[in-house]
Residue frames as a rotation matrix with the C-alpha (Angstrom) as fourth column:
MET 1
-0.123 -0.912 0.391 -33.65
-0.286 0.410 0.866 94.55
-0.950 -0.005 -0.312 210.80
LEU 2
0.290 0.165 -0.943 -32.93
-0.949 -0.079 -0.305 94.03
-0.125 0.983 0.133 207.11
GLN 3
0.314 -0.242 0.918 -32.67
0.093 0.970 0.224 90.59
-0.945 0.015 0.328 205.59
CYS 4
-0.441 -0.554 -0.706 -30.46
-0.654 -0.341 0.676 90.35
-0.615 0.759 -0.212 202.51
LEU 5
0.593 0.791 -0.152 -32.38
-0.641 0.349 -0.684 89.06
-0.487 0.503 0.714 199.51
GLY 6
0.955 -0.050 -0.294 -31.13
-0.188 0.663 -0.725 85.83
0.231 0.747 0.623 198.01
MET 7
0.130 -0.973 0.189 -27.83
-0.953 -0.176 -0.249 85.67
0.275 -0.148 -0.950 199.88
GLU 8
0.521 -0.031 -0.853 -26.35
-0.035 0.998 -0.057 82.18
0.853 0.060 0.519 200.01
LYS 9
0.984 -0.057 -0.167 -24.98
0.175 0.201 0.964 80.79
-0.022 -0.978 0.208 203.26
ASP 10
0.319 -0.948 0.003 -21.35
0.835 0.282 0.471 80.66
-0.448 -0.148 0.882 202.13
GLN 11
0.412 -0.130 0.902 -21.39
0.625 -0.679 -0.384 84.08
0.663 0.722 -0.199 200.46
LYS 12
-0.408 -0.514 -0.754 -19.25
0.841 -0.532 -0.092 86.89
-0.354 -0.672 0.650 201.76
ARG 13
0.620 0.763 0.182 -20.41
0.784 -0.596 -0.176 90.49
-0.025 0.252 -0.967 201.60
LEU 14
-0.665 -0.738 0.113 -18.90
0.747 -0.662 0.066 93.73
0.027 0.128 0.991 200.34
ILE 15
0.529 0.765 -0.368 -20.50
0.752 -0.624 -0.215 97.06
-0.394 -0.163 -0.904 201.28
ILE 16
-0.575 -0.623 0.531 -19.65
0.782 -0.610 0.130 100.07
0.243 0.489 0.838 199.10
VAL 17
0.167 0.611 -0.774 -20.73
0.783 -0.559 -0.272 103.37
-0.599 -0.561 -0.572 200.65
ASP 18
0.106 -0.024 0.994 -21.48
0.744 -0.662 -0.095 106.39
0.660 0.749 -0.053 198.46
GLY 19
-0.461 -0.434 -0.774 -19.77
0.883 -0.314 -0.350 108.81
-0.091 -0.844 0.528 200.80
ASN 20
-0.986 0.072 0.152 -21.11
-0.037 -0.975 0.217 112.02
0.163 0.208 0.964 199.27
ALA 21
-0.207 0.973 -0.101 -24.68
-0.029 0.097 0.995 110.73
0.978 0.209 0.009 199.33
VAL 22
0.179 0.239 -0.954 -24.42
0.874 0.407 0.266 109.85
0.452 -0.881 -0.136 203.02
ILE 23
-0.774 -0.518 -0.365 -22.79
0.626 -0.715 -0.311 113.19
-0.100 -0.469 0.877 203.87
HIS 24
-0.818 0.501 0.283 -25.59
-0.289 -0.783 0.551 115.19
0.498 0.369 0.785 202.27
ARG 25
0.071 0.878 -0.473 -28.26
0.204 0.451 0.869 112.93
0.976 -0.158 -0.147 203.76
ALA 26
-0.065 -0.181 -0.981 -26.78
0.971 0.215 -0.104 113.23
0.230 -0.960 0.162 207.25
TYR 27
-0.927 -0.373 -0.033 -26.28
0.372 -0.909 -0.185 116.99
0.039 -0.184 0.982 207.03
HIS 28
-0.637 0.738 0.221 -29.92
-0.476 -0.603 0.640 117.63
0.606 0.303 0.736 206.13
ALA 29
0.115 0.721 -0.684 -31.43
0.204 0.656 0.726 114.93
0.972 -0.223 -0.072 208.35
ILE 30
0.108 -0.186 -0.977 -29.77
0.980 0.187 0.073 115.95
0.170 -0.965 0.202 211.62
PRO 31
0.957 0.242 0.160 -30.11
0.206 -0.956 0.209 119.39
0.203 -0.167 -0.965 213.24
PRO 32
0.315 -0.900 0.302 -26.87
-0.290 -0.395 -0.872 121.33
0.904 0.187 -0.385 213.68
LEU 33
0.904 -0.199 -0.378 -24.59
0.427 0.409 0.806 119.82
-0.006 -0.891 0.455 216.32
THR 34
0.572 -0.728 0.379 -21.50
-0.354 -0.635 -0.687 121.66
0.740 0.259 -0.621 217.47
THR 35
0.084 -0.665 -0.742 -18.36
0.774 0.512 -0.371 120.87
0.627 -0.543 0.558 219.44
LYS 36
0.418 -0.003 -0.908 -17.23
0.792 -0.489 0.366 122.97
-0.445 -0.872 -0.202 222.39
GLU 37
-0.604 -0.735 -0.307 -15.17
0.428 -0.625 0.653 124.97
-0.672 0.263 0.693 219.92
GLY 38
0.017 0.727 -0.686 -18.29
-0.400 -0.624 -0.671 125.72
-0.916 0.286 0.280 217.83
LEU 39
-0.822 -0.356 -0.445 -17.45
-0.548 0.276 0.790 123.36
-0.158 0.893 -0.422 214.95
VAL 40
0.256 0.963 -0.079 -20.57
-0.928 0.222 -0.299 121.98
-0.270 0.150 0.951 213.23
VAL 41
-0.789 -0.614 0.021 -20.42
-0.600 0.778 0.186 118.16
-0.130 0.134 -0.982 213.18
ASN 42
0.119 0.920 0.373 -23.96
-0.686 0.348 -0.639 116.94
-0.717 -0.180 0.673 212.41
ALA 43
0.638 0.069 -0.767 -22.87
-0.711 0.433 -0.554 115.29
0.294 0.899 0.325 209.14
VAL 44
-0.475 -0.865 -0.164 -19.95
-0.654 0.472 -0.591 113.62
0.589 -0.173 -0.789 210.92
TYR 45
-0.599 0.329 0.730 -22.28
-0.609 0.404 -0.682 112.27
-0.520 -0.853 -0.042 213.60
GLY 46
0.492 0.864 -0.108 -24.80
-0.698 0.317 -0.642 111.06
-0.520 0.392 0.759 211.00
PHE 47
0.286 -0.486 -0.826 -22.07
-0.748 0.425 -0.510 109.41
0.599 0.763 -0.242 208.96
ALA 48
-0.745 -0.612 0.267 -20.78
-0.626 0.500 -0.599 107.59
0.233 -0.613 -0.755 212.05
THR 49
-0.261 0.726 0.637 -24.24
-0.586 0.406 -0.702 106.32
-0.768 -0.556 0.319 213.04
THR 50
0.645 0.475 -0.598 -24.82
-0.758 0.300 -0.579 105.13
-0.096 0.827 0.554 209.45
LEU 51
-0.167 -0.794 -0.585 -21.56
-0.698 0.514 -0.499 103.19
0.696 0.325 -0.640 209.39
LEU 52
-0.806 -0.119 0.579 -22.38
-0.557 0.480 -0.677 101.61
-0.198 -0.869 -0.453 212.76
LYS 53
0.174 0.961 0.216 -25.86
-0.672 0.277 -0.687 100.64
-0.720 -0.026 0.693 211.54
VAL 54
0.544 -0.036 -0.838 -24.51
-0.773 0.366 -0.518 99.12
0.325 0.930 0.171 208.32
LEU 55
-0.533 -0.824 -0.191 -21.84
-0.632 0.538 -0.558 97.15
0.563 -0.177 -0.807 210.20
SER 56
-0.652 0.337 0.680 -24.41
-0.565 0.382 -0.731 95.91
-0.506 -0.861 -0.059 212.69
GLU 57
0.334 0.941 0.061 -27.14
-0.612 0.266 -0.745 94.91
-0.717 0.212 0.664 210.23
PHE 58
0.786 -0.006 -0.618 -25.12
-0.581 0.337 -0.741 93.60
0.213 0.941 0.262 207.29
LYS 59
0.580 -0.635 0.510 -21.99
-0.236 0.467 0.852 92.34
-0.779 -0.615 0.121 209.06
PRO 60
0.927 -0.199 -0.317 -19.83
-0.307 0.080 -0.948 92.68
0.214 0.977 0.013 205.91
GLU 61
0.595 -0.802 0.056 -16.50
0.707 0.556 0.438 90.97
-0.382 -0.221 0.897 205.46
TYR 62
-0.538 -0.752 0.380 -15.34
0.842 -0.455 0.291 93.84
-0.046 0.477 0.878 203.23
MET 63
0.576 0.723 -0.382 -16.18
0.687 -0.681 -0.253 97.53
-0.443 -0.117 -0.889 203.11
ALA 64
-0.581 -0.706 0.405 -15.20
0.813 -0.514 0.272 100.55
0.017 0.487 0.873 201.00
VAL 65
0.371 0.641 -0.672 -16.19
0.530 -0.740 -0.414 104.23
-0.762 -0.202 -0.615 201.01
THR 66
-0.270 -0.415 0.869 -16.06
0.953 -0.243 0.181 106.41
0.136 0.877 0.461 197.90
PHE 67
0.171 0.281 -0.944 -15.99
0.438 -0.880 -0.183 110.19
-0.883 -0.382 -0.274 197.62
ASP 68
0.840 0.015 0.542 -16.11
0.480 -0.485 -0.731 112.83
0.252 0.874 -0.415 194.90
MET 69
-0.154 -0.907 -0.393 -12.92
0.919 -0.278 0.281 114.83
-0.364 -0.317 0.876 194.54
ALA 70
0.299 0.219 -0.929 -12.63
0.081 -0.976 -0.204 118.57
-0.951 -0.014 -0.309 194.08
GLY 71
-0.659 -0.520 -0.544 -12.45
-0.438 -0.322 0.839 119.83
-0.611 0.791 -0.015 190.52
GLY 72
0.148 0.756 -0.638 -14.21
-0.971 -0.012 -0.239 118.84
-0.188 0.654 0.732 187.33
THR 73
-0.036 -0.102 0.994 -14.76
-0.032 0.994 0.101 115.43
-0.999 -0.028 -0.039 185.79
PHE 74
-0.888 -0.312 0.337 -14.72
0.280 0.212 0.936 114.05
-0.364 0.926 -0.101 182.27
ARG 75
-0.029 0.961 0.275 -18.46
0.981 0.080 -0.178 114.88
-0.193 0.264 -0.945 182.08
ASP 76
0.404 0.123 -0.906 -17.71
0.205 -0.978 -0.042 118.60
-0.892 -0.169 -0.420 182.30
ALA 77
-0.635 -0.691 -0.345 -15.53
-0.252 -0.237 0.938 118.27
-0.730 0.683 -0.024 179.21
LEU 78
-0.778 0.397 0.486 -18.32
0.623 0.582 0.523 116.45
-0.075 0.710 -0.700 177.35
TYR 79
0.142 0.914 0.380 -21.11
0.745 -0.352 0.566 118.82
0.651 0.203 -0.731 178.40
LYS 80
-0.696 -0.579 0.424 -20.29
0.246 -0.747 -0.617 122.29
0.674 -0.326 0.663 179.71
GLU 81
-0.184 0.732 0.656 -23.71
-0.695 -0.569 0.440 122.70
0.695 -0.374 0.614 181.36
TYR 82
-0.023 0.140 -0.990 -23.33
0.371 0.921 0.122 119.55
0.928 -0.364 -0.073 183.47
LYS 83
0.048 0.186 -0.981 -24.68
0.994 0.083 0.064 120.30
0.094 -0.979 -0.181 186.98
ALA 84
-0.678 -0.399 0.617 -24.65
0.447 -0.891 -0.085 124.01
0.583 0.218 0.783 186.06
LYS 85
-0.027 0.781 0.624 -27.92
-0.325 -0.598 0.733 124.69
0.945 -0.183 0.270 187.93
ARG 86
0.285 0.113 -0.952 -27.03
0.703 0.650 0.288 122.80
0.651 -0.751 0.106 191.10
VAL 87
0.753 0.053 0.656 -27.07
-0.319 -0.843 0.434 125.02
0.575 -0.536 -0.618 194.17
LYS 88
-0.294 -0.948 -0.120 -23.81
-0.197 0.183 -0.963 125.05
0.935 -0.260 -0.240 196.13
ALA 89
0.375 0.402 -0.835 -24.06
0.653 0.525 0.546 123.34
0.658 -0.750 -0.066 199.50
ASP 90
0.965 0.006 0.261 -23.51
-0.179 -0.714 0.677 125.17
0.191 -0.700 -0.688 202.79
GLN 91
0.112 -0.992 0.056 -19.91
-0.603 -0.113 -0.790 125.77
0.790 0.055 -0.611 203.78
GLU 92
0.028 -0.038 0.999 -20.65
-0.967 0.252 0.036 124.00
-0.254 -0.967 -0.030 207.09
LEU 93
0.920 0.288 0.266 -21.15
-0.202 0.930 -0.308 120.81
-0.336 0.230 0.914 205.07
TYR 94
0.702 -0.699 -0.138 -17.89
-0.048 0.147 -0.988 121.15
0.711 0.700 0.070 203.14
ASP 95
0.049 -0.710 0.702 -16.00
-0.877 -0.367 -0.309 121.87
0.477 -0.601 -0.641 206.37
GLN 96
0.389 0.193 0.901 -17.02
-0.755 0.628 0.191 118.46
-0.529 -0.754 0.390 207.69
ILE 97
0.892 0.005 -0.453 -15.71
-0.340 0.667 -0.663 116.42
0.299 0.745 0.596 204.74
PRO 98
-0.113 -0.984 -0.141 -12.07
-0.520 0.179 -0.835 116.23
0.847 -0.021 -0.531 206.02
LEU 99
-0.384 0.041 0.922 -13.41
-0.905 0.180 -0.385 115.16
-0.182 -0.983 -0.032 209.42
ILE 100
0.683 0.698 0.215 -15.46
-0.614 0.708 -0.350 112.41
-0.397 0.107 0.912 207.77
HIS 101
0.501 -0.629 -0.595 -12.35
-0.384 0.454 -0.804 111.19
0.775 0.632 -0.014 205.93
ASP 102
-0.548 -0.710 0.442 -10.65
-0.694 0.091 -0.714 110.95
0.467 -0.698 -0.543 209.33
LEU 103
0.045 0.683 0.729 -13.70
-0.892 0.357 -0.279 109.13
-0.451 -0.637 0.625 210.71
VAL 104
0.868 0.280 -0.410 -13.65
-0.468 0.738 -0.486 106.53
0.166 0.614 0.772 207.92
ALA 105
0.023 -0.950 -0.311 -9.93
-0.401 0.276 -0.873 105.99
0.916 0.145 -0.375 208.48
ALA 106
-0.498 -0.165 0.851 -10.58
-0.866 0.039 -0.499 105.53
0.049 -0.985 -0.163 212.22
PHE 107
0.548 0.751 0.369 -13.04
-0.710 0.651 -0.269 102.75
-0.442 -0.115 0.890 211.35
GLY 108
-0.358 -0.777 0.518 -10.26
-0.244 0.613 0.751 101.10
-0.901 0.143 -0.409 209.34
ILE 109
0.516 0.627 0.584 -12.23
0.484 0.349 -0.803 101.37
-0.707 0.697 -0.124 206.10
GLU 110
-0.562 -0.764 0.316 -10.44
0.663 -0.188 0.725 102.02
-0.494 0.617 0.612 202.80
ILE 111
0.312 0.582 -0.751 -11.35
-0.083 -0.770 -0.632 105.20
-0.947 0.260 -0.192 200.88
PHE 112
-0.334 -0.344 0.878 -11.51
0.831 0.332 0.446 105.05
-0.444 0.879 0.175 197.08
GLU 113
0.663 0.482 -0.572 -11.51
0.127 -0.826 -0.549 108.22
-0.737 0.292 -0.609 194.98
GLN 114
-0.154 -0.690 0.707 -10.05
0.897 0.203 0.393 109.30
-0.415 0.695 0.588 191.67
VAL 115
-0.435 -0.094 -0.895 -9.30
-0.096 -0.984 0.150 112.70
-0.895 0.151 0.419 190.13
GLY 116
-0.801 0.144 -0.581 -11.58
-0.597 -0.266 0.757 113.44
-0.046 0.953 0.299 187.18
PHE 117
-0.543 0.635 -0.550 -14.24
0.167 0.723 0.670 110.96
0.823 0.272 -0.498 188.26
GLU 118
0.002 0.645 0.764 -17.23
-0.847 -0.406 0.344 110.99
0.532 -0.648 0.545 190.59
ALA 119
-0.521 -0.120 0.845 -17.86
-0.721 0.591 -0.361 108.61
-0.456 -0.798 -0.395 193.46
ASP 120
0.551 0.816 0.174 -20.50
-0.536 0.506 -0.676 106.91
-0.639 0.279 0.717 191.28
ASP 121
0.580 -0.420 -0.698 -17.86
-0.667 0.247 -0.703 106.09
0.468 0.873 -0.137 188.67
VAL 122
-0.528 -0.815 0.238 -15.61
-0.786 0.363 -0.500 104.58
0.321 -0.452 -0.833 191.32
ILE 123
-0.151 0.582 0.799 -18.53
-0.643 0.557 -0.526 102.54
-0.751 -0.593 0.290 192.70
GLY 124
0.811 0.487 -0.324 -19.27
-0.540 0.413 -0.733 101.25
-0.223 0.770 0.598 189.20
SER 125
0.164 -0.847 -0.505 -15.61
-0.748 0.227 -0.624 100.32
0.643 0.480 -0.596 188.66
ILE 126
-0.652 -0.385 0.653 -15.33
-0.744 0.487 -0.457 98.42
-0.142 -0.784 -0.604 191.94
THR 127
0.211 0.846 0.490 -18.63
-0.587 0.510 -0.628 96.63
-0.781 -0.155 0.605 191.26
CYS 128
0.782 0.063 -0.620 -17.52
-0.602 0.335 -0.725 95.57
0.162 0.940 0.300 187.77
LEU 129
-0.224 -0.965 -0.137 -14.22
-0.824 0.262 -0.503 94.27
0.521 0.001 -0.854 189.14
VAL 130
-0.829 -0.171 0.532 -15.86
-0.515 0.602 -0.610 91.98
-0.216 -0.780 -0.587 191.72
LYS 131
0.055 0.998 0.039 -19.27
-0.926 0.065 -0.372 91.07
-0.373 -0.016 0.928 190.27
GLY 132
0.106 -0.070 -0.992 -17.89
-0.694 0.709 -0.124 87.94
0.712 0.702 0.027 188.57
ASP 133
-0.903 -0.423 -0.071 -17.30
-0.219 0.596 -0.772 86.40
0.369 -0.682 -0.631 192.00
LYS 134
-0.058 0.972 -0.229 -20.52
-0.185 0.215 0.959 84.49
0.981 0.098 0.167 192.67
ASN 135
0.048 0.007 -0.999 -19.45
0.861 0.506 0.045 83.90
0.506 -0.863 0.019 196.27
LEU 136
-0.840 -0.333 -0.429 -19.51
0.501 -0.779 -0.377 87.62
-0.209 -0.532 0.821 196.95
GLU 137
0.295 0.932 0.210 -22.62
0.944 -0.318 0.083 89.72
0.144 0.174 -0.974 197.48
THR 138
-0.820 -0.553 0.147 -22.08
0.543 -0.833 -0.107 93.44
0.181 -0.008 0.983 196.83
ILE 139
0.344 0.906 -0.247 -24.37
0.938 -0.342 0.054 96.02
-0.035 -0.250 -0.968 198.44
ILE 140
-0.630 -0.482 0.609 -24.11
0.564 -0.823 -0.069 99.68
0.535 0.300 0.790 197.41
LEU 141
0.008 0.601 -0.799 -25.37
0.915 -0.328 -0.237 102.18
-0.404 -0.729 -0.553 199.98
SER 142
-0.962 -0.272 0.035 -26.60
0.258 -0.851 0.458 105.30
-0.095 0.449 0.888 198.19
GLY 143
-0.108 0.958 -0.265 -29.65
0.235 -0.235 -0.943 107.39
-0.966 -0.164 -0.200 197.41
ASP 144
-0.396 -0.177 -0.901 -28.80
-0.715 -0.555 0.424 107.76
-0.576 0.812 0.093 193.73
MET 145
0.583 0.727 0.362 -31.17
-0.298 0.606 -0.737 106.00
-0.756 0.322 0.571 191.31
ASP 146
0.459 -0.473 -0.752 -28.46
-0.870 -0.067 -0.489 106.02
0.181 0.878 -0.442 188.62
LEU 147
-0.546 -0.785 0.294 -26.70
-0.834 0.542 -0.100 103.23
-0.081 -0.300 -0.951 190.52
LEU 148
0.246 0.709 0.661 -29.68
-0.494 0.678 -0.544 100.91
-0.834 -0.193 0.517 190.02
GLN 149
0.673 -0.048 -0.738 -28.20
-0.715 0.213 -0.666 100.14
0.189 0.976 0.109 186.59
LEU 150
-0.395 -0.915 -0.078 -25.54
-0.818 0.390 -0.423 98.10
0.418 -0.103 -0.903 188.43
VAL 151
-0.011 0.461 0.888 -28.07
-0.842 0.475 -0.256 95.80
-0.539 -0.750 0.383 190.12
GLU 152
-0.230 -0.037 -0.972 -27.70
-0.633 0.765 0.121 92.09
0.739 0.643 -0.200 189.35
ASP 153
0.570 0.507 -0.647 -28.38
0.074 0.752 0.655 88.86
0.818 -0.421 0.391 191.21
ASN 154
0.307 -0.522 -0.796 -25.34
0.936 0.315 0.155 89.37
0.169 -0.793 0.585 193.45
VAL 155
-0.866 -0.479 0.143 -25.30
0.450 -0.872 -0.192 93.19
0.217 -0.102 0.971 193.34
LYS 156
0.206 0.965 -0.163 -27.92
0.943 -0.151 0.297 95.18
0.262 -0.215 -0.941 195.26
VAL 157
-0.581 -0.293 0.759 -28.47
0.138 -0.955 -0.263 98.85
0.802 -0.048 0.596 196.00
CYS 158
-0.162 0.464 -0.871 -29.47
0.986 0.106 -0.128 99.89
0.033 -0.879 -0.475 199.50
THR 159
-0.398 0.104 0.911 -31.33
0.275 -0.934 0.227 103.22
0.875 0.341 0.343 199.44
PHE 160
-0.990 0.070 -0.119 -32.42
0.086 -0.358 -0.930 105.44
-0.107 -0.931 0.349 202.29
LYS 161
-0.352 0.935 0.049 -36.12
0.746 0.248 0.619 105.10
0.566 0.255 -0.784 203.04
LYS 162
0.780 0.600 0.176 -36.51
0.331 -0.635 0.699 107.45
0.531 -0.487 -0.694 206.00
GLY 163
0.819 -0.517 0.249 -33.83
-0.561 -0.629 0.538 109.79
-0.122 -0.580 -0.805 207.31
LEU 164
-0.201 -0.931 -0.304 -30.81
-0.870 0.312 -0.381 107.72
0.450 0.188 -0.873 208.24
SER 165
-0.379 0.083 0.922 -32.71
-0.785 0.500 -0.367 105.07
-0.491 -0.862 -0.124 210.18
GLU 166
0.372 0.609 0.701 -34.46
-0.086 0.774 -0.627 102.98
-0.924 0.173 0.340 207.51
PHE 167
-0.641 -0.638 -0.426 -33.10
-0.560 0.010 0.828 101.32
-0.524 0.770 -0.364 204.37
THR 168
0.678 0.730 0.086 -34.68
-0.448 0.503 -0.739 99.65
-0.583 0.462 0.668 201.34
LEU 169
-0.400 -0.843 0.361 -32.73
-0.228 0.473 0.851 96.90
-0.888 0.258 -0.382 199.60
MET 170
0.521 0.576 -0.630 -33.17
-0.700 -0.135 -0.702 96.77
-0.489 0.806 0.333 195.82
ASP 171
-0.460 -0.550 0.697 -32.49
0.085 0.754 0.652 93.57
-0.884 0.359 -0.300 193.88
PRO 172
-0.999 0.037 -0.014 -33.52
-0.019 -0.132 0.991 93.04
0.035 0.991 0.133 190.20
ALA 173
-0.394 0.915 -0.085 -37.08
0.827 0.394 0.401 92.03
0.401 0.088 -0.912 191.15
ALA 174
0.028 0.374 -0.927 -37.48
0.782 -0.586 -0.213 95.08
-0.622 -0.719 -0.309 193.41
VAL 175
-0.752 -0.332 -0.569 -36.30
-0.085 -0.808 0.583 97.42
-0.653 0.487 0.580 190.64
GLN 176
-0.888 0.449 0.100 -38.77
0.245 0.278 0.929 95.82
0.389 0.849 -0.357 188.20
GLU 177
-0.143 0.886 -0.441 -41.62
0.980 0.190 0.063 96.10
0.140 -0.423 -0.895 190.69
LYS 178
-0.082 0.066 -0.994 -40.93
0.577 -0.810 -0.101 99.73
-0.813 -0.582 0.028 191.62
TYR 179
-0.432 -0.249 -0.867 -40.19
-0.355 -0.836 0.418 101.20
-0.829 0.488 0.273 188.19
GLY 180
0.644 0.764 0.033 -41.79
-0.298 0.291 -0.909 98.80
-0.705 0.576 0.415 185.73
PHE 181
0.785 -0.488 -0.382 -38.48
-0.294 0.249 -0.923 97.95
0.546 0.836 0.052 184.04
GLY 182
0.799 -0.490 -0.348 -35.26
0.599 0.697 0.394 96.19
0.050 -0.524 0.850 184.96
PRO 183
0.451 -0.700 -0.553 -31.82
0.256 -0.492 0.832 97.51
-0.855 -0.517 -0.043 185.98
LYS 184
-0.452 -0.707 0.545 -30.39
0.710 0.085 0.699 97.28
-0.540 0.703 0.464 182.47
GLN 185
0.033 0.563 0.826 -33.07
0.903 -0.371 0.217 99.70
0.428 0.739 -0.520 181.21
VAL 186
0.456 0.112 -0.883 -32.26
0.686 -0.676 0.269 102.46
-0.567 -0.728 -0.385 183.71
VAL 187
-0.582 -0.766 -0.272 -29.75
0.372 -0.549 0.748 104.06
-0.723 0.334 0.605 181.31
ASP 188
-0.727 0.366 0.581 -32.28
0.581 -0.123 0.805 104.24
0.366 0.923 -0.123 178.45
TYR 189
0.343 0.883 -0.322 -34.95
0.918 -0.242 0.315 105.56
0.200 -0.403 -0.893 180.81
LYS 190
0.209 -0.341 -0.916 -32.66
0.522 -0.754 0.400 108.34
-0.827 -0.562 0.020 182.02
GLY 191
-0.823 -0.526 0.214 -31.69
0.430 -0.331 0.840 109.11
-0.371 0.783 0.499 178.44
LEU 192
-0.317 0.805 0.501 -35.33
0.779 -0.080 0.622 109.66
0.541 0.588 -0.602 177.55
ARG 193
0.652 0.729 -0.206 -36.42
0.694 -0.465 0.550 111.73
0.305 -0.502 -0.810 180.54
GLY 194
0.097 -0.695 0.712 -33.10
-0.051 -0.718 -0.694 113.43
0.994 0.031 -0.105 181.34
ASP 195
0.106 -0.140 -0.985 -31.92
0.954 0.294 0.060 114.30
0.281 -0.945 0.164 184.81
THR 196
0.669 0.255 0.698 -32.79
0.188 -0.967 0.174 117.73
0.719 0.015 -0.695 186.18
SER 197
0.927 -0.333 -0.172 -30.56
0.140 -0.119 0.983 117.28
-0.347 -0.936 -0.064 189.25
ASP 198
-0.033 -0.982 0.186 -27.52
0.620 0.126 0.775 117.06
-0.784 0.141 0.605 186.95
ASN 199
0.178 0.219 -0.959 -28.95
-0.447 -0.850 -0.277 119.51
-0.877 0.478 -0.053 184.39
ILE 200
-0.890 -0.403 0.212 -28.93
-0.037 0.527 0.849 116.81
-0.454 0.748 -0.484 181.70
PRO 201
-0.234 0.859 -0.456 -31.68
-0.902 -0.366 -0.227 117.33
-0.362 0.358 0.860 179.11
GLY 202
-0.407 0.200 0.891 -33.79
0.218 0.969 -0.118 114.41
-0.887 0.146 -0.438 177.97
VAL 203
-0.721 0.274 0.636 -36.01
0.666 0.024 0.745 114.16
0.189 0.961 -0.200 174.90
PRO 204
-0.919 0.384 0.089 -38.21
-0.394 -0.907 -0.152 117.29
0.022 -0.175 0.984 174.67
GLY 205
-0.113 0.991 -0.072 -41.75
-0.888 -0.068 0.454 116.60
0.445 0.116 0.888 175.86
ILE 206
0.287 0.169 -0.943 -40.90
0.075 0.977 0.199 113.30
0.955 -0.128 0.268 177.53
GLY 207
0.006 -0.212 0.977 -41.11
-0.930 -0.360 -0.072 113.12
0.367 -0.909 -0.199 181.30
GLU 208
-0.674 -0.349 0.651 -41.19
-0.661 0.678 -0.321 110.33
-0.329 -0.647 -0.688 183.85
VAL 209
0.124 0.840 0.529 -44.55
-0.344 0.536 -0.770 108.83
-0.931 -0.086 0.356 182.83
THR 210
0.823 0.202 -0.531 -43.94
-0.556 0.086 -0.827 108.81
-0.122 0.975 0.183 179.07
ALA 211
-0.146 -0.956 -0.255 -40.38
-0.934 0.218 -0.283 107.55
0.326 0.197 -0.925 179.45
THR 212
-0.567 0.002 0.823 -41.58
-0.526 0.769 -0.364 104.67
-0.634 -0.639 -0.435 181.62
SER 213
0.491 0.854 0.173 -44.35
-0.324 0.363 -0.873 103.86
-0.809 0.372 0.455 179.15
LEU 214
0.628 -0.303 -0.716 -41.98
-0.757 -0.027 -0.652 103.83
0.179 0.952 -0.247 176.18
ILE 215
-0.498 -0.860 0.109 -39.41
-0.856 0.468 -0.220 101.65
0.139 -0.203 -0.969 177.95
LYS 216
-0.349 0.445 0.825 -42.11
-0.374 0.741 -0.558 99.20
-0.859 -0.503 -0.092 179.05
GLN 217
0.698 0.707 -0.113 -43.53
-0.345 0.195 -0.918 99.06
-0.627 0.680 0.380 175.51
PHE 218
0.825 -0.383 -0.415 -40.33
-0.426 0.062 -0.903 98.92
0.371 0.922 -0.112 173.45
GLY 219
0.872 -0.427 -0.240 -37.69
0.490 0.760 0.426 97.78
0.001 -0.489 0.872 175.94
SER 220
-0.061 -0.953 -0.297 -34.84
0.755 -0.238 0.611 100.04
-0.653 -0.187 0.734 174.84
LEU 221
0.127 -0.007 -0.992 -33.85
-0.352 -0.935 -0.038 103.17
-0.927 0.354 -0.121 172.92
ASP 222
-0.860 -0.494 -0.132 -32.61
-0.315 0.309 0.897 101.00
-0.402 0.813 -0.422 170.04
ASN 223
-0.620 0.700 0.354 -36.05
0.756 0.654 0.029 99.40
-0.212 0.286 -0.935 169.73
ILE 224
0.251 0.687 -0.682 -37.72
0.382 -0.717 -0.583 102.82
-0.889 -0.114 -0.443 169.87
TYR 225
-0.327 -0.460 -0.826 -35.56
-0.585 -0.587 0.559 103.98
-0.742 0.666 -0.077 166.95
LYS 226
-0.976 -0.050 0.214 -36.45
0.112 0.724 0.680 100.84
-0.189 0.688 -0.701 165.01
């Protein structure tokens, strides 16, 4: 059972689920399951069990699920090679996405998505809109390290630790302990080392170790330039 770090008694809780992250995690964590008609539904089943676990452990007053939408985003216009090397997922995964939308609706949870933007962008927008409310704790469920840049005292990221059954809750202290720098430095760190999963180049010759060392020594890209 997870205990939420630093949550005050009178605080309410908002859970934002990175829908695409959970879909991919569920699809690869659970062996193929099929209906009587032969429809593969392992991602649907995994998504349902994840929602039930989150509702049971966190007992949120508010909940939202975000999804990517088909088509490009503003990043594709900025950088033509964005995600160019990413391998297309199995069709069996894509076929389950409409079913998962129906599942989320059946839970009575609102879906947030926007043409031209990724689920991460929507998560960031929702977080920025509500983070000023000190009586609200926001927890983002995702496996994407990029979202750690949003972590603050009342904003935490819940990442998958093992399959779909175990979570790790990251507050500012946990980010500092794990990576050696705080949430606000995640952007500069990624700028230095790049992101191979999105095909975004970093500084030539700088990988994870050197990027971490530079951020710990200088604190930011601006200080490195100076």
